[in-house]
C-alpha positions in Angstrom: 102.2 136.8 103.4 100.1 133.8 102.3 96.5 134.9 101.7 93.3 133.0 101.1 94.4 131.2 97.9 97.7 130.1 99.3 96.4 128.8 102.6 93.5 127.2 100.7 96.0 125.4 98.5 98.0 124.1 101.6 94.8 123.0 103.4 93.5 121.1 100.4 96.9 119.4 99.9 97.1 118.4 103.5 93.5 117.2 103.7 94.1 114.8 100.8 97.4 113.5 102.4 96.9 113.4 106.1 93.2 113.1 106.9 92.9 109.9 108.9 96.6 109.9 109.9 97.7 109.7 113.5 100.3 111.9 115.1 102.7 109.5 116.8 104.8 112.3 118.4 105.5 116.0 118.1 108.9 117.8 118.5 109.1 121.5 119.3 112.5 123.0 118.3 111.5 126.7 118.2 108.9 127.4 120.8 108.6 131.1 119.9 106.2 130.2 117.0 103.7 128.9 119.6 101.1 131.4 120.7 100.5 131.6 124.4 97.0 130.5 123.6 98.5 127.2 122.4 99.1 126.3 126.1 96.4 125.2 128.5 96.8 126.8 131.9 100.2 128.3 131.0 101.9 124.9 130.3 105.0 125.0 128.1 106.1 123.3 124.8 106.3 119.9 126.5 102.6 120.0 127.3 101.9 121.2 123.8 103.7 118.2 122.3 102.0 115.8 124.8 98.6 117.0 123.8 99.3 116.3 120.1 100.8 112.8 120.7 98.4 110.1 119.8 95.8 112.5 118.2 94.2 111.5 115.0 93.8 114.1 112.2 90.2 114.2 111.1 90.5 116.8 108.4 92.3 119.9 107.3 90.6 123.1 106.1 91.2 126.9 105.9 89.7 129.8 107.9 90.9 133.3 106.8 94.7 133.0 106.3 95.0 130.1 108.6 95.3 126.3 108.1 93.2 124.4 110.6 93.8 120.7 111.5 90.8 119.1 113.3 91.9 116.5 115.8 89.9 113.7 117.3 90.9 114.9 120.7 88.6 117.9 120.2 91.5 120.3 119.8 92.3 122.3 116.7 95.9 122.9 115.6 95.9 126.3 113.8 98.8 127.4 111.7 99.1 131.0 110.5 102.2 131.0 108.2 102.5 134.8 107.8 105.6 135.8 105.7 107.9 132.8 105.6 106.0 130.0 107.3 105.1 126.7 105.6 103.5 123.4 106.4 105.4 120.8 104.4 105.0 117.0 104.1 108.1 114.9 104.5 108.1 111.4 102.9 108.9 108.4 105.1 112.5 107.2 105.2 113.3 105.1 102.2 110.2 106.2 100.2 110.6 107.7 96.8 109.9 111.4 96.6 107.0 110.8 94.2 105.3 108.2 96.4 103.2 109.3 98.2 104.1 112.9 97.7 103.5 113.8 94.0 105.4 117.0 93.4 108.6 118.7 94.6 108.6 117.8 98.3 111.6 118.8 100.3 113.3 115.7 101.9 115.4 117.9 104.2 112.5 119.6 105.8 111.7 118.4 109.3 115.1 116.7 109.8 117.4 117.6 112.6 119.8 119.4 110.1 117.1 121.8 108.9 117.6 125.0 110.9 114.3 126.4 109.9 112.0 123.6 111.1 110.2 124.8 114.2 107.8 122.0 114.9 107.6 118.5 113.5 104.6 116.2 113.7 105.8 112.6 113.2 103.0 110.5 111.8 102.4 106.9 112.7 102.8 105.9 109.0 106.4 107.1 109.0 105.8 110.5 107.3 106.1 113.8 109.0 104.4 117.2 108.8 106.9 120.0 109.4 106.2 123.6 110.2 109.2 125.6 109.1 109.6 129.4 109.2 112.7 131.2 108.2 111.9 134.4 110.1 109.6 132.8 112.7 106.9 135.4 112.3 104.1 132.8 111.8 102.3 131.1 114.6 100.9 127.7 115.8 98.1 127.5 118.2 96.5 124.4 119.8 93.0 125.4 120.7 90.2 123.7 122.5 86.6 124.3 121.5 86.2 127.4 123.6 89.5 128.8 122.3 88.6 128.2 118.7 85.2 129.8 119.1 86.8 133.0 120.5 89.3 133.1 117.6 86.7 132.3 114.9 84.1 135.0 115.9 86.8 137.7 115.6 87.0 137.0 111.9 84.7 138.3 109.1 82.8 136.3 106.6 84.5 134.1 104.0 84.4 135.8 100.5 84.0 132.5 98.7 81.0 131.4 100.8 77.6 131.6 99.0 76.4 134.0 101.7 79.0 136.5 100.7 76.8 138.3 98.1 77.1 141.8 96.6 74.5 142.9 99.1 76.7 141.5 102.0 79.7 143.3 100.6 77.7 146.5 100.3 76.7 146.3 103.9 80.3 145.8 105.0 81.5 148.8 102.9 78.6 151.0 104.0 79.6 151.0 107.6 83.2 152.3 107.1 84.8 155.6 106.4 88.1 153.8 105.6 89.4 153.5 102.0 87.9 150.6 100.2 91.2 148.7 99.9 91.8 148.8 103.7 88.3 147.4 104.3 88.9 144.5 101.9 92.0 143.7 104.0 90.4 144.0 107.4 90.2 140.5 108.7 87.3 141.5 111.0 85.2 142.5 108.0 86.3 140.1 105.3 88.4 137.0 106.0 91.5 136.0 104.1 92.1 138.9 101.8 95.5 140.7 101.9 97.4 143.2 99.9 97.8 141.1 96.7 94.2 140.3 96.1 92.7 143.6 97.4 94.9 145.4 94.9 93.9 143.0 92.1 90.2 143.2 93.0 90.2 147.0 92.9 92.0 146.9 89.5 89.5 144.4 88.1 86.6 146.6 89.3 88.1 149.8 87.9 87.9 151.3 91.4 90.3 153.8 92.9 91.6 151.9 96.0 91.7 155.2 98.0 88.0 155.8 97.5 86.0 155.9 100.7 84.3 152.5 101.3 80.9 154.0 102.1 80.9 156.0 98.9 81.6 152.8 96.9 78.6 151.2 98.7 76.4 153.9 97.4 77.1 152.8 93.8 75.5 149.4 93.2 77.3 148.9 89.9 80.7 149.5 91.6 79.8 147.1 94.4 78.9 144.4 91.8 82.1 144.9 89.9 84.2 144.8 93.1 82.4 141.6 94.3 82.9 139.9 90.9 86.6 141.1 90.8 87.3 139.8 94.3 85.6 136.5 94.1 87.0 135.9 90.6 90.6 136.6 91.4 90.5 134.4 94.5 89.1 131.5 92.6 91.5 131.9 89.7 94.5 132.0 92.0 93.3 128.9 93.9 93.1 127.1 90.5 96.7 128.2 89.9 97.8 127.0 93.4 98.4 130.6 94.7 101.0 133.3 94.1 104.7 132.8 94.8 107.1 135.7 94.6 109.7 134.3 96.9 108.6 132.4 100.0 105.3 130.7 99.5 105.4 127.0 99.0 102.5 124.5 99.0 102.5 121.3 101.1 104.8 119.6 98.7 107.3 122.4 98.5 106.0 123.6 95.1 105.5 127.2 94.0 102.2 128.8 93.1 101.6 129.8 89.5 99.4 132.9 89.7 102.1 135.6 89.8 102.3 135.7 86.0 98.6 136.5 85.8 98.6 139.5 88.2 97.5 142.7 86.5 98.4 145.3 89.1 100.2 144.0 92.2 104.0 144.1 91.7 103.6 145.8 88.3 104.3 149.5 89.2 105.7 151.3 86.2 104.3 148.7 83.7 101.5 149.6 81.2 98.0 148.9 82.4 96.6 145.8 80.5 93.3 147.6 80.2 94.0 151.1 79.0 97.8 151.3 78.5 98.5 154.0 81.1 101.5 153.5 83.3 100.6 151.8 86.6 101.5 153.8 89.7 102.8 152.4 93.0 102.3 154.3 96.3 102.3 153.8 100.0 99.9 156.7 100.5 96.6 154.8 100.3 96.9 152.6 103.4 100.6 152.4 104.3 101.1 149.3 102.1 102.4 149.3 98.6 99.3 149.9 96.4 99.5 149.7 92.6 96.7 151.2 90.5 96.0 152.7 87.1 95.4 156.5 87.2 93.6 156.2 83.9 90.9 153.5 84.4 90.7 153.4 88.2 89.5 157.0 88.5 
């Protein structure tokens, strides 16, 4: 599932490309990716498309694991890609793939012959923005101001905000009896972190991911290491345009480059880069695959 670095990469790409563009029309081919909250007063996909037609895109940004398009109508179009979803730009007909899209964009995406395109936003300049989703587990929501406020307040603080200090992290951990890795992944407590970066943050901090969160909070040095590890790995992954194992693609159809720099996630059985012990993979910590070093994450 795309996490904070992946959705941040998509949002930055799209903001650079489509801020100021106008949505000429919208086509819904797979309505099951639309959340019920996307519809006002229970209206269906036709009303969803009608609300988008003619709207200008003021900007694109990220909240948690979601890509948010601010529209001049006052609505927000919110995409949560989940496992196989992607927002991909499609060049205008007759335009070379490297102009205006600089890297690896998929010309087939958004066309009628692409079976995985769920919703296509046709822009007034001839380009298109396609939401495609192989397994259709992601979602699109079109929210008014009230709907956005409801969705936003349910999410925790952003770990890359200046206000997310070691003291803030300590307060979050202190209030939980859950294992520390589960707290890092709880979107109500900290927004945007999933299995990949929670695993990496614990490894960087030298923390047992199954340690009780409130006990970690009692150790100021451990909290400082965890904060540094989490913020550091998120920033480094953004710089590498995210992590791709199989499905994640940026707005141009390109792959993220951070997978080669992962030290724990996906490396069960390999030697620990810090102490040389063999990394262990288990589902016993929080029901997800957790990889850790039994030597230096004691």
